[in-house]
mmCIF file as gemmi writes it, N, C-alpha and C atoms, coordinates in Angstrom:
data_model
loop_
_atom_site.group_PDB
_atom_site.id
_atom_site.type_symbol
_atom_site.label_atom_id
_atom_site.label_alt_id
_atom_site.label_comp_id
_atom_site.label_asym_id
_atom_site.label_entity_id
_atom_site.label_seq_id
_atom_site.pdbx_PDB_ins_code
_atom_site.Cartn_x
_atom_site.Cartn_y
_atom_site.Cartn_z
_atom_site.occupancy
_atom_site.B_iso_or_equiv
_atom_site.pdbx_formal_charge
_atom_site.auth_seq_id
_atom_site.auth_asym_id
_atom_site.pdbx_PDB_model_num
ATOM 1 N N . MET Axp A 1 ? 0.848 -1.187 0 1 0 ? 1 A 1
ATOM 2 C CA . MET Axp A 1 ? 0 0 0 1 0 ? 1 A 1
ATOM 3 C C . MET Axp A 1 ? 0.891 1.248 0 1 0 ? 1 A 1
ATOM 4 N N . THR Axp A 2 ? 0.554 2.243 -0.785 1 0 ? 2 A 1
ATOM 5 C CA . THR Axp A 2 ? 1.367 3.448 -0.891 1 0 ? 2 A 1
ATOM 6 C C . THR Axp A 2 ? 1.169 4.352 0.321 1 0 ? 2 A 1
ATOM 7 N N . THR Axp A 3 ? 2.132 5.22 0.533 1 0 ? 3 A 1
ATOM 8 C CA . THR Axp A 3 ? 2.056 6.198 1.615 1 0 ? 3 A 1
ATOM 9 C C . THR Axp A 3 ? 1.521 7.503 1.06 1 0 ? 3 A 1
ATOM 10 N N . GLN Axp A 4 ? 0.502 8.06 1.727 1 0 ? 4 A 1
ATOM 11 C CA . GLN Axp A 4 ? -0.038 9.346 1.293 1 0 ? 4 A 1
ATOM 12 C C . GLN Axp A 4 ? 0.693 10.51 1.93 1 0 ? 4 A 1
ATOM 13 N N . LEU Axp A 5 ? 1.186 10.309 3.13 1 0 ? 5 A 1
ATOM 14 C CA . LEU Axp A 5 ? 1.896 11.375 3.835 1 0 ? 5 A 1
ATOM 15 C C . LEU Axp A 5 ? 3.122 10.773 4.498 1 0 ? 5 A 1
ATOM 16 N N . SER Axp A 6 ? 4.282 11.315 4.195 1 0 ? 6 A 1
ATOM 17 C CA . SER Axp A 6 ? 5.535 10.824 4.745 1 0 ? 6 A 1
ATOM 18 C C . SER Axp A 6 ? 6.322 11.999 5.309 1 0 ? 6 A 1
ATOM 19 N N . LEU Axp A 7 ? 6.76 11.865 6.56 1 0 ? 7 A 1
ATOM 20 C CA . LEU Axp A 7 ? 7.53 12.914 7.231 1 0 ? 7 A 1
ATOM 21 C C . LEU Axp A 7 ? 8.757 12.284 7.881 1 0 ? 7 A 1
ATOM 22 N N . PRO Axp A 8 ? 9.829 12.053 7.139 1 0 ? 8 A 1
ATOM 23 C CA . PRO Axp A 8 ? 11.031 11.476 7.742 1 0 ? 8 A 1
ATOM 24 C C . PRO Axp A 8 ? 11.959 12.551 8.321 1 0 ? 8 A 1
ATOM 25 N N . GLY Axp A 9 ? 12.249 12.445 9.612 1 0 ? 9 A 1
ATOM 26 C CA . GLY Axp A 9 ? 13.238 13.321 10.243 1 0 ? 9 A 1
ATOM 27 C C . GLY Axp A 9 ? 12.891 14.794 10.261 1 0 ? 9 A 1
ATOM 28 N N . VAL Axp A 10 ? 11.634 15.142 10.501 1 0 ? 10 A 1
ATOM 29 C CA . VAL Axp A 10 ? 11.196 16.538 10.466 1 0 ? 10 A 1
ATOM 30 C C . VAL Axp A 10 ? 11.549 17.261 11.766 1 0 ? 10 A 1
ATOM 31 N N . ALA Axp A 11 ? 12.112 18.449 11.626 1 0 ? 11 A 1
ATOM 32 C CA . ALA Axp A 11 ? 12.432 19.302 12.77 1 0 ? 11 A 1
ATOM 33 C C . ALA Axp A 11 ? 11.929 20.71 12.484 1 0 ? 11 A 1
ATOM 34 N N . LYS Axp A 12 ? 11.474 21.407 13.521 1 0 ? 12 A 1
ATOM 35 C CA . LYS Axp A 12 ? 10.993 22.781 13.372 1 0 ? 12 A 1
ATOM 36 C C . LYS Axp A 12 ? 11.245 23.533 14.667 1 0 ? 12 A 1
ATOM 37 N N . SER Axp A 13 ? 11.763 24.741 14.544 1 0 ? 13 A 1
ATOM 38 C CA . SER Axp A 13 ? 11.983 25.627 15.69 1 0 ? 13 A 1
ATOM 39 C C . SER Axp A 13 ? 11.364 26.975 15.387 1 0 ? 13 A 1
ATOM 40 N N . TYR Axp A 14 ? 10.965 27.659 16.436 1 0 ? 14 A 1
ATOM 41 C CA . TYR Axp A 14 ? 10.51 29.045 16.338 1 0 ? 14 A 1
ATOM 42 C C . TYR Axp A 14 ? 11.442 29.86 17.2 1 0 ? 14 A 1
ATOM 43 N N . ALA Axp A 15 ? 12.127 30.824 16.579 1 0 ? 15 A 1
ATOM 44 C CA . ALA Axp A 15 ? 13.215 31.564 17.224 1 0 ? 15 A 1
ATOM 45 C C . ALA Axp A 15 ? 14.243 30.527 17.664 1 0 ? 15 A 1
ATOM 46 N N . ASP Axp A 16 ? 14.604 30.489 18.923 1 0 ? 16 A 1
ATOM 47 C CA . ASP Axp A 16 ? 15.577 29.5 19.403 1 0 ? 16 A 1
ATOM 48 C C . ASP Axp A 16 ? 14.907 28.345 20.13 1 0 ? 16 A 1
ATOM 49 N N . GLN Axp A 17 ? 13.583 28.241 20.028 1 0 ? 17 A 1
ATOM 50 C CA . GLN Axp A 17 ? 12.816 27.221 20.739 1 0 ? 17 A 1
ATOM 51 C C . GLN Axp A 17 ? 12.483 26.048 19.819 1 0 ? 17 A 1
ATOM 52 N N . PRO Axp A 18 ? 13.129 24.885 20.01 1 0 ? 18 A 1
ATOM 53 C CA . PRO Axp A 18 ? 12.754 23.73 19.2 1 0 ? 18 A 1
ATOM 54 C C . PRO Axp A 18 ? 11.359 23.24 19.552 1 0 ? 18 A 1
ATOM 55 N N . VAL Axp A 19 ? 10.541 22.984 18.533 1 0 ? 19 A 1
ATOM 56 C CA . VAL Axp A 19 ? 9.18 22.491 18.733 1 0 ? 19 A 1
ATOM 57 C C . VAL Axp A 19 ? 9.087 21.026 18.31 1 0 ? 19 A 1
ATOM 58 N N . LEU Axp A 20 ? 9.702 20.691 17.184 1 0 ? 20 A 1
ATOM 59 C CA . LEU Axp A 20 ? 9.773 19.308 16.711 1 0 ? 20 A 1
ATOM 60 C C . LEU Axp A 20 ? 11.244 18.954 16.511 1 0 ? 20 A 1
ATOM 61 N N . ASP Axp A 21 ? 11.648 17.793 16.999 1 0 ? 21 A 1
ATOM 62 C CA . ASP Axp A 21 ? 13.044 17.386 16.898 1 0 ? 21 A 1
ATOM 63 C C . ASP Axp A 21 ? 13.122 15.978 16.306 1 0 ? 21 A 1
ATOM 64 N N . THR Axp A 22 ? 13.388 15.907 15.008 1 0 ? 22 A 1
ATOM 65 C CA . THR Axp A 22 ? 13.547 14.642 14.296 1 0 ? 22 A 1
ATOM 66 C C . THR Axp A 22 ? 12.325 13.728 14.451 1 0 ? 22 A 1
ATOM 67 N N . VAL Axp A 23 ? 11.173 14.224 14.059 1 0 ? 23 A 1
ATOM 68 C CA . VAL Axp A 23 ? 9.922 13.462 14.083 1 0 ? 23 A 1
ATOM 69 C C . VAL Axp A 23 ? 9.755 12.751 12.746 1 0 ? 23 A 1
ATOM 70 N N . SER Axp A 24 ? 9.379 11.482 12.794 1 0 ? 24 A 1
ATOM 71 C CA . SER Axp A 24 ? 9.141 10.719 11.573 1 0 ? 24 A 1
ATOM 72 C C . SER Axp A 24 ? 7.773 10.057 11.636 1 0 ? 24 A 1
ATOM 73 N N . ALA Axp A 25 ? 7.074 10.05 10.505 1 0 ? 25 A 1
ATOM 74 C CA . ALA Axp A 25 ? 5.764 9.397 10.426 1 0 ? 25 A 1
ATOM 75 C C . ALA Axp A 25 ? 5.461 9.054 8.978 1 0 ? 25 A 1
ATOM 76 N N . SER Axp A 26 ? 4.698 7.98 8.794 1 0 ? 26 A 1
ATOM 77 C CA . SER Axp A 26 ? 4.179 7.595 7.486 1 0 ? 26 A 1
ATOM 78 C C . SER Axp A 26 ? 2.719 7.241 7.67 1 0 ? 26 A 1
ATOM 79 N N . ILE Axp A 27 ? 1.873 7.8 6.831 1 0 ? 27 A 1
ATOM 80 C CA . ILE Axp A 27 ? 0.437 7.535 6.92 1 0 ? 27 A 1
ATOM 81 C C . ILE Axp A 27 ? -0.034 7.005 5.578 1 0 ? 27 A 1
ATOM 82 N N . ARG Axp A 28 ? -0.681 5.846 5.611 1 0 ? 28 A 1
ATOM 83 C CA . ARG Axp A 28 ? -1.183 5.203 4.403 1 0 ? 28 A 1
ATOM 84 C C . ARG Axp A 28 ? -2.652 5.532 4.206 1 0 ? 28 A 1
ATOM 85 N N . PRO Axp A 29 ? -3.161 5.384 2.993 1 0 ? 29 A 1
ATOM 86 C CA . PRO Axp A 29 ? -4.58 5.64 2.734 1 0 ? 29 A 1
ATOM 87 C C . PRO Axp A 29 ? -5.464 4.818 3.674 1 0 ? 29 A 1
ATOM 88 N N . GLY Axp A 30 ? -6.457 5.469 4.248 1 0 ? 30 A 1
ATOM 89 C CA . GLY Axp A 30 ? -7.412 4.81 5.13 1 0 ? 30 A 1
ATOM 90 C C . GLY Axp A 30 ? -6.989 4.734 6.58 1 0 ? 30 A 1
ATOM 91 N N . GLU Axp A 31 ? -5.724 5.023 6.888 1 0 ? 31 A 1
ATOM 92 C CA . GLU Axp A 31 ? -5.275 5 8.277 1 0 ? 31 A 1
ATOM 93 C C . GLU Axp A 31 ? -5.804 6.208 9.029 1 0 ? 31 A 1
ATOM 94 N N . ARG Axp A 32 ? -6.07 6.019 10.3 1 0 ? 32 A 1
ATOM 95 C CA . ARG Axp A 32 ? -6.463 7.117 11.186 1 0 ? 32 A 1
ATOM 96 C C . ARG Axp A 32 ? -5.381 7.258 12.232 1 0 ? 32 A 1
ATOM 97 N N . VAL Axp A 33 ? -4.962 8.495 12.469 1 0 ? 33 A 1
ATOM 98 C CA . VAL Axp A 33 ? -3.851 8.751 13.364 1 0 ? 33 A 1
ATOM 99 C C . VAL Axp A 33 ? -4.278 9.762 14.413 1 0 ? 33 A 1
ATOM 100 N N . GLY Axp A 34 ? -3.943 9.492 15.661 1 0 ? 34 A 1
ATOM 101 C CA . GLY Axp A 34 ? -4.185 10.444 16.745 1 0 ? 34 A 1
ATOM 102 C C . GLY Axp A 34 ? -2.861 10.995 17.227 1 0 ? 34 A 1
ATOM 103 N N . ILE Axp A 35 ? -2.844 12.279 17.513 1 0 ? 35 A 1
ATOM 104 C CA . ILE Axp A 35 ? -1.635 12.921 18.032 1 0 ? 35 A 1
ATOM 105 C C . ILE Axp A 35 ? -1.997 13.506 19.39 1 0 ? 35 A 1
ATOM 106 N N . VAL Axp A 36 ? -1.313 13.039 20.423 1 0 ? 36 A 1
ATOM 107 C CA . VAL Axp A 36 ? -1.615 13.435 21.791 1 0 ? 36 A 1
ATOM 108 C C . VAL Axp A 36 ? -0.348 13.993 22.423 1 0 ? 36 A 1
ATOM 109 N N . GLY Axp A 37 ? -0.496 15.059 23.19 1 0 ? 37 A 1
ATOM 110 C CA . GLY Axp A 37 ? 0.656 15.626 23.892 1 0 ? 37 A 1
ATOM 111 C C . GLY Axp A 37 ? 0.258 16.836 24.685 1 0 ? 37 A 1
ATOM 112 N N . GLU Axp A 38 ? 1.164 17.278 25.52 1 0 ? 38 A 1
ATOM 113 C CA . GLU Axp A 38 ? 0.922 18.451 26.347 1 0 ? 38 A 1
ATOM 114 C C . GLU Axp A 38 ? 0.881 19.702 25.477 1 0 ? 38 A 1
ATOM 115 N N . ASN Axp A 39 ? 0.299 20.767 26.017 1 0 ? 39 A 1
ATOM 116 C CA . ASN Axp A 39 ? 0.292 22.052 25.326 1 0 ? 39 A 1
ATOM 117 C C . ASN Axp A 39 ? 1.734 22.468 25.04 1 0 ? 39 A 1
ATOM 118 N N . GLY Axp A 40 ? 1.976 22.925 23.826 1 0 ? 40 A 1
ATOM 119 C CA . GLY Axp A 40 ? 3.311 23.367 23.437 1 0 ? 40 A 1
ATOM 120 C C . GLY Axp A 40 ? 4.225 22.251 22.984 1 0 ? 40 A 1
ATOM 121 N N . ALA Axp A 41 ? 3.708 21.032 22.877 1 0 ? 41 A 1
ATOM 122 C CA . ALA Axp A 41 ? 4.549 19.899 22.486 1 0 ? 41 A 1
ATOM 123 C C . ALA Axp A 41 ? 4.788 19.822 20.979 1 0 ? 41 A 1
ATOM 124 N N . GLY Axp A 42 ? 4.071 20.613 20.18 1 0 ? 42 A 1
ATOM 125 C CA . GLY Axp A 42 ? 4.289 20.629 18.73 1 0 ? 42 A 1
ATOM 126 C C . GLY Axp A 42 ? 3.23 19.913 17.915 1 0 ? 42 A 1
ATOM 127 N N . LYS Axp A 43 ? 2.112 19.548 18.536 1 0 ? 43 A 1
ATOM 128 C CA . LYS Axp A 43 ? 1.048 18.83 17.816 1 0 ? 43 A 1
ATOM 129 C C . LYS Axp A 43 ? 0.514 19.653 16.64 1 0 ? 43 A 1
ATOM 130 N N . SER Axp A 44 ? 0.152 20.885 16.895 1 0 ? 44 A 1
ATOM 131 C CA . SER Axp A 44 ? -0.399 21.734 15.826 1 0 ? 44 A 1
ATOM 132 C C . SER Axp A 44 ? 0.64 22.025 14.752 1 0 ? 44 A 1
ATOM 133 N N . THR Axp A 45 ? 1.877 22.217 15.15 1 0 ? 45 A 1
ATOM 134 C CA . THR Axp A 45 ? 2.949 22.443 14.181 1 0 ? 45 A 1
ATOM 135 C C . THR Axp A 45 ? 3.104 21.23 13.279 1 0 ? 45 A 1
ATOM 136 N N . LEU Axp A 46 ? 3.074 20.047 13.872 1 0 ? 46 A 1
ATOM 137 C CA . LEU Axp A 46 ? 3.197 18.811 13.09 1 0 ? 46 A 1
ATOM 138 C C . LEU Axp A 46 ? 2.067 18.682 12.073 1 0 ? 46 A 1
ATOM 139 N N . LEU Axp A 47 ? 0.868 19.097 12.442 1 0 ? 47 A 1
ATOM 140 C CA . LEU Axp A 47 ? -0.273 19.011 11.531 1 0 ? 47 A 1
ATOM 141 C C . LEU Axp A 47 ? -0.271 20.132 10.49 1 0 ? 47 A 1
ATOM 142 N N . ARG Axp A 48 ? 0.286 21.282 10.84 1 0 ? 48 A 1
ATOM 143 C CA . ARG Axp A 48 ? 0.31 22.429 9.924 1 0 ? 48 A 1
ATOM 144 C C . ARG Axp A 48 ? 1.359 22.303 8.836 1 0 ? 48 A 1
ATOM 145 N N . LEU Axp A 49 ? 2.495 21.71 9.151 1 0 ? 49 A 1
ATOM 146 C CA . LEU Axp A 49 ? 3.605 21.668 8.191 1 0 ? 49 A 1
ATOM 147 C C . LEU Axp A 49 ? 3.248 21.047 6.839 1 0 ? 49 A 1
ATOM 148 N N . PRO Axp A 50 ? 2.561 19.913 6.782 1 0 ? 50 A 1
ATOM 149 C CA . PRO Axp A 50 ? 2.259 19.343 5.455 1 0 ? 50 A 1
ATOM 150 C C . PRO Axp A 50 ? 1.356 20.23 4.607 1 0 ? 50 A 1
ATOM 151 N N . ALA Axp A 51 ? 0.519 21.049 5.228 1 0 ? 51 A 1
ATOM 152 C CA . ALA Axp A 51 ? -0.402 21.907 4.489 1 0 ? 51 A 1
ATOM 153 C C . ALA Axp A 51 ? 0.262 23.199 4.021 1 0 ? 51 A 1
ATOM 154 N N . GLY Axp A 52 ? 1.437 23.538 4.589 1 0 ? 52 A 1
ATOM 155 C CA . GLY Axp A 52 ? 2.135 24.771 4.223 1 0 ? 52 A 1
ATOM 156 C C . GLY Axp A 52 ? 1.432 25.985 4.779 1 0 ? 52 A 1
ATOM 157 N N . PRO Axp A 53 ? 1.909 27.171 4.577 1 0 ? 53 A 1
ATOM 158 C CA . PRO Axp A 53 ? 3.114 27.509 3.824 1 0 ? 53 A 1
ATOM 159 C C . PRO Axp A 53 ? 4.408 27.335 4.618 1 0 ? 53 A 1
ATOM 160 N N . ALA Axp A 54 ? 4.333 27.095 5.941 1 0 ? 54 A 1
ATOM 161 C CA . ALA Axp A 54 ? 5.547 26.891 6.738 1 0 ? 54 A 1
ATOM 162 C C . ALA Axp A 54 ? 6.267 25.631 6.264 1 0 ? 54 A 1
ATOM 163 N N . ARG Axp A 55 ? 7.563 25.631 6.36 1 0 ? 55 A 1
ATOM 164 C CA . ARG Axp A 55 ? 8.387 24.495 5.95 1 0 ? 55 A 1
ATOM 165 C C . ARG Axp A 55 ? 9.205 24.026 7.15 1 0 ? 55 A 1
ATOM 166 N N . PRO Axp A 56 ? 9.546 22.755 7.186 1 0 ? 56 A 1
ATOM 167 C CA . PRO Axp A 56 ? 10.386 22.267 8.285 1 0 ? 56 A 1
ATOM 168 C C . PRO Axp A 56 ? 11.811 22.812 8.163 1 0 ? 56 A 1
ATOM 169 N N . ASP Axp A 57 ? 12.491 22.905 9.295 1 0 ? 57 A 1
ATOM 170 C CA . ASP Axp A 57 ? 13.898 23.33 9.293 1 0 ? 57 A 1
ATOM 171 C C . ASP Axp A 57 ? 14.8 22.191 8.822 1 0 ? 57 A 1
ATOM 172 N N . ALA Axp A 58 ? 14.36 20.957 9.062 1 0 ? 58 A 1
ATOM 173 C CA . ALA Axp A 58 ? 15.103 19.776 8.628 1 0 ? 58 A 1
ATOM 174 C C . ALA Axp A 58 ? 14.101 18.691 8.269 1 0 ? 58 A 1
ATOM 175 N N . GLY Axp A 59 ? 14.549 17.712 7.499 1 0 ? 59 A 1
ATOM 176 C CA . GLY Axp A 59 ? 13.668 16.634 7.066 1 0 ? 59 A 1
ATOM 177 C C . GLY Axp A 59 ? 12.848 17.052 5.853 1 0 ? 59 A 1
ATOM 178 N N . THR Axp A 60 ? 12.01 16.133 5.41 1 0 ? 60 A 1
ATOM 179 C CA . THR Axp A 60 ? 11.183 16.394 4.233 1 0 ? 60 A 1
ATOM 180 C C . THR Axp A 60 ? 9.738 15.993 4.511 1 0 ? 60 A 1
ATOM 181 N N . ILE Axp A 61 ? 8.85 16.557 3.736 1 0 ? 61 A 1
ATOM 182 C CA . ILE Axp A 61 ? 7.436 16.2 3.811 1 0 ? 61 A 1
ATOM 183 C C . ILE Axp A 61 ? 6.99 15.856 2.402 1 0 ? 61 A 1
ATOM 184 N N . THR Axp A 62 ? 6.462 14.658 2.24 1 0 ? 62 A 1
ATOM 185 C CA . THR Axp A 62 ? 5.975 14.216 0.935 1 0 ? 62 A 1
ATOM 186 C C . THR Axp A 62 ? 4.491 13.906 1.054 1 0 ? 62 A 1
ATOM 187 N N . VAL Axp A 63 ? 3.691 14.596 0.241 1 0 ? 63 A 1
ATOM 188 C CA . VAL Axp A 63 ? 2.246 14.372 0.206 1 0 ? 63 A 1
ATOM 189 C C . VAL Axp A 63 ? 1.912 13.78 -1.151 1 0 ? 63 A 1
ATOM 190 N N . SER Axp A 64 ? 1.31 12.592 -1.139 1 0 ? 64 A 1
ATOM 191 C CA . SER Axp A 64 ? 0.891 11.937 -2.38 1 0 ? 64 A 1
ATOM 192 C C . SER Axp A 64 ? -0.628 11.832 -2.364 1 0 ? 64 A 1
ATOM 193 N N . ALA Axp A 65 ? -1.265 12.951 -2.623 1 0 ? 65 A 1
ATOM 194 C CA . ALA Axp A 65 ? -2.722 13.01 -2.615 1 0 ? 65 A 1
ATOM 195 C C . ALA Axp A 65 ? -3.149 13.941 -3.737 1 0 ? 65 A 1
ATOM 196 N N . GLU Axp A 66 ? -3.775 13.379 -4.739 1 0 ? 66 A 1
ATOM 197 C CA . GLU Axp A 66 ? -4.161 14.141 -5.927 1 0 ? 66 A 1
ATOM 198 C C . GLU Axp A 66 ? -4.951 15.399 -5.587 1 0 ? 66 A 1
ATOM 199 N N . GLY Axp A 67 ? -5.858 15.284 -4.614 1 0 ? 67 A 1
ATOM 200 C CA . GLY Axp A 67 ? -6.686 16.434 -4.225 1 0 ? 67 A 1
ATOM 201 C C . GLY Axp A 67 ? -6.001 17.403 -3.295 1 0 ? 67 A 1
ATOM 202 N N . GLY Axp A 68 ? -4.802 17.074 -2.834 1 0 ? 68 A 1
ATOM 203 C CA . GLY Axp A 68 ? -4.053 17.968 -1.961 1 0 ? 68 A 1
ATOM 204 C C . GLY Axp A 68 ? -4.297 17.672 -0.493 1 0 ? 68 A 1
ATOM 205 N N . ILE Axp A 69 ? -3.861 18.587 0.341 1 0 ? 69 A 1
ATOM 206 C CA . ILE Axp A 69 ? -3.988 18.448 1.785 1 0 ? 69 A 1
ATOM 207 C C . ILE Axp A 69 ? -4.408 19.792 2.351 1 0 ? 69 A 1
ATOM 208 N N . GLY Axp A 70 ? -5.187 19.772 3.404 1 0 ? 70 A 1
ATOM 209 C CA . GLY Axp A 70 ? -5.65 21.006 4.016 1 0 ? 70 A 1
ATOM 210 C C . GLY Axp A 70 ? -5.529 20.94 5.518 1 0 ? 70 A 1
ATOM 211 N N . HIS Axp A 71 ? -5.492 22.085 6.157 1 0 ? 71 A 1
ATOM 212 C CA . HIS Axp A 71 ? -5.397 22.173 7.613 1 0 ? 71 A 1
ATOM 213 C C . HIS Axp A 71 ? -6.494 23.099 8.117 1 0 ? 71 A 1
ATOM 214 N N . LEU Axp A 72 ? -7.273 22.618 9.051 1 0 ? 72 A 1
ATOM 215 C CA . LEU Axp A 72 ? -8.305 23.417 9.693 1 0 ? 72 A 1
ATOM 216 C C . LEU Axp A 72 ? -7.789 23.788 11.071 1 0 ? 72 A 1
ATOM 217 N N . ALA Axp A 73 ? -7.556 25.063 11.305 1 0 ? 73 A 1
ATOM 218 C CA . ALA Axp A 73 ? -6.95 25.531 12.557 1 0 ? 73 A 1
ATOM 219 C C . ALA Axp A 73 ? -7.814 25.192 13.767 1 0 ? 73 A 1
ATOM 220 N N . PRO Axp A 74 ? -7.181 25.092 14.947 1 0 ? 74 A 1
ATOM 221 C CA . PRO Axp A 74 ? -7.952 24.811 16.159 1 0 ? 74 A 1
ATOM 222 C C . PRO Axp A 74 ? -9.039 25.857 16.379 1 0 ? 74 A 1
ATOM 223 N N . ARG Axp A 75 ? -10.163 25.376 16.874 1 0 ? 75 A 1
ATOM 224 C CA . ARG Axp A 75 ? -11.262 26.288 17.183 1 0 ? 75 A 1
ATOM 225 C C . ARG Axp A 75 ? -11.465 26.25 18.689 1 0 ? 75 A 1
ATOM 226 N N . GLN Axp A 76 ? -11.245 27.368 19.323 1 0 ? 76 A 1
ATOM 227 C CA . GLN Axp A 76 ? -11.426 27.463 20.761 1 0 ? 76 A 1
ATOM 228 C C . GLN Axp A 76 ? -12.898 27.685 21.058 1 0 ? 76 A 1
ATOM 229 N N . HIS Axp A 77 ? -13.423 26.929 22.004 1 0 ? 77 A 1
ATOM 230 C CA . HIS Axp A 77 ? -14.823 27.081 22.388 1 0 ? 77 A 1
ATOM 231 C C . HIS Axp A 77 ? -14.988 28.323 23.26 1 0 ? 77 A 1
ATOM 232 N N . ARG Axp A 78 ? -16.087 29.011 23.083 1 0 ? 78 A 1
ATOM 233 C CA . ARG Axp A 78 ? -16.298 30.282 23.774 1 0 ? 78 A 1
ATOM 234 C C . ARG Axp A 78 ? -16.867 30.134 25.177 1 0 ? 78 A 1
ATOM 235 N N . HIS Axp A 79 ? -17.388 28.992 25.53 1 0 ? 79 A 1
ATOM 236 C CA . HIS Axp A 79 ? -17.938 28.809 26.868 1 0 ? 79 A 1
ATOM 237 C C . HIS Axp A 79 ? -16.815 28.65 27.881 1 0 ? 79 A 1
ATOM 238 N N . ALA Axp A 80 ? -16.928 29.334 29.002 1 0 ? 80 A 1
ATOM 239 C CA . ALA Axp A 80 ? -15.878 29.319 30.017 1 0 ? 80 A 1
ATOM 240 C C . ALA Axp A 80 ? -15.595 27.91 30.53 1 0 ? 80 A 1
ATOM 241 N N . SER Axp A 81 ? -16.597 27.051 30.543 1 0 ? 81 A 1
ATOM 242 C CA . SER Axp A 81 ? -16.398 25.711 31.084 1 0 ? 81 A 1
ATOM 243 C C . SER Axp A 81 ? -15.786 24.745 30.067 1 0 ? 81 A 1
ATOM 244 N N . ALA Axp A 82 ? -15.745 25.122 28.805 1 0 ? 82 A 1
ATOM 245 C CA . ALA Axp A 82 ? -15.211 24.234 27.771 1 0 ? 82 A 1
ATOM 246 C C . ALA Axp A 82 ? -13.693 24.354 27.72 1 0 ? 82 A 1
ATOM 247 N N . THR Axp A 83 ? -13.023 23.239 27.644 1 0 ? 83 A 1
ATOM 248 C CA . THR Axp A 83 ? -11.559 23.258 27.62 1 0 ? 83 A 1
ATOM 249 C C . THR Axp A 83 ? -10.985 22.557 26.397 1 0 ? 83 A 1
ATOM 250 N N . CYS Axp A 84 ? -11.828 22.177 25.449 1 0 ? 84 A 1
ATOM 251 C CA . CYS Axp A 84 ? -11.304 21.396 24.33 1 0 ? 84 A 1
ATOM 252 C C . CYS Axp A 84 ? -11.096 22.267 23.106 1 0 ? 84 A 1
ATOM 253 N N . ALA Axp A 85 ? -10.11 21.888 22.325 1 0 ? 85 A 1
ATOM 254 C CA . ALA Axp A 85 ? -9.856 22.516 21.031 1 0 ? 85 A 1
ATOM 255 C C . ALA Axp A 85 ? -9.646 21.378 20.048 1 0 ? 85 A 1
ATOM 256 N N . SER Axp A 86 ? -9.965 21.608 18.789 1 0 ? 86 A 1
ATOM 257 C CA . SER Axp A 86 ? -9.792 20.541 17.806 1 0 ? 86 A 1
ATOM 258 C C . SER Axp A 86 ? -9.017 21.053 16.608 1 0 ? 86 A 1
ATOM 259 N N . THR Axp A 87 ? -8.24 20.162 16.026 1 0 ? 87 A 1
ATOM 260 C CA . THR Axp A 87 ? -7.491 20.446 14.815 1 0 ? 87 A 1
ATOM 261 C C . THR Axp A 87 ? -7.719 19.281 13.871 1 0 ? 87 A 1
ATOM 262 N N . SER Axp A 88 ? -7.917 19.581 12.604 1 0 ? 88 A 1
ATOM 263 C CA . SER Axp A 88 ? -8.121 18.524 11.622 1 0 ? 88 A 1
ATOM 264 C C . SER Axp A 88 ? -7.208 18.744 10.43 1 0 ? 88 A 1
ATOM 265 N N . VAL Axp A 89 ? -6.733 17.633 9.893 1 0 ? 89 A 1
ATOM 266 C CA . VAL Axp A 89 ? -6.003 17.655 8.637 1 0 ? 89 A 1
ATOM 267 C C . VAL Axp A 89 ? -6.74 16.708 7.703 1 0 ? 89 A 1
ATOM 268 N N . SER Axp A 90 ? -6.961 17.151 6.492 1 0 ? 90 A 1
ATOM 269 C CA . SER Axp A 90 ? -7.688 16.337 5.541 1 0 ? 90 A 1
ATOM 270 C C . SER Axp A 90 ? -6.782 16.044 4.353 1 0 ? 90 A 1
ATOM 271 N N . ILE Axp A 91 ? -6.655 14.763 4.029 1 0 ? 91 A 1
ATOM 272 C CA . ILE Axp A 91 ? -5.905 14.346 2.841 1 0 ? 91 A 1
ATOM 273 C C . ILE Axp A 91 ? -6.905 13.776 1.865 1 0 ? 91 A 1
ATOM 274 N N . ARG Axp A 92 ? -7.001 14.395 0.729 1 0 ? 92 A 1
ATOM 275 C CA . ARG Axp A 92 ? -7.967 13.943 -0.277 1 0 ? 92 A 1
ATOM 276 C C . ARG Axp A 92 ? -7.292 13.036 -1.274 1 0 ? 92 A 1
ATOM 277 N N . PRO Axp A 93 ? -7.862 11.839 -1.508 1 0 ? 93 A 1
ATOM 278 C CA . PRO Axp A 93 ? -7.244 10.928 -2.483 1 0 ? 93 A 1
ATOM 279 C C . PRO Axp A 93 ? -7.326 11.456 -3.903 1 0 ? 93 A 1
């Protein structure tokens, strides 16, 4: 089965703060992937990089999806009691 999204050895920093340090992943068609981590761990950065326009400082990102890839930014809930935010990445075959 072919890989639709490949991220070998991806690194990204903002100013002097490393956010991703040599992260690697391969996602095949039909796979579902969850990314879990503490705030500031680089989850959103990892999801944003394949959609651009930001580029990794190291490593490569290969997207093999005819329809492209998109990133839907986190949406913060307005209710004071709500603490969840969601981020989605869509890869179109």
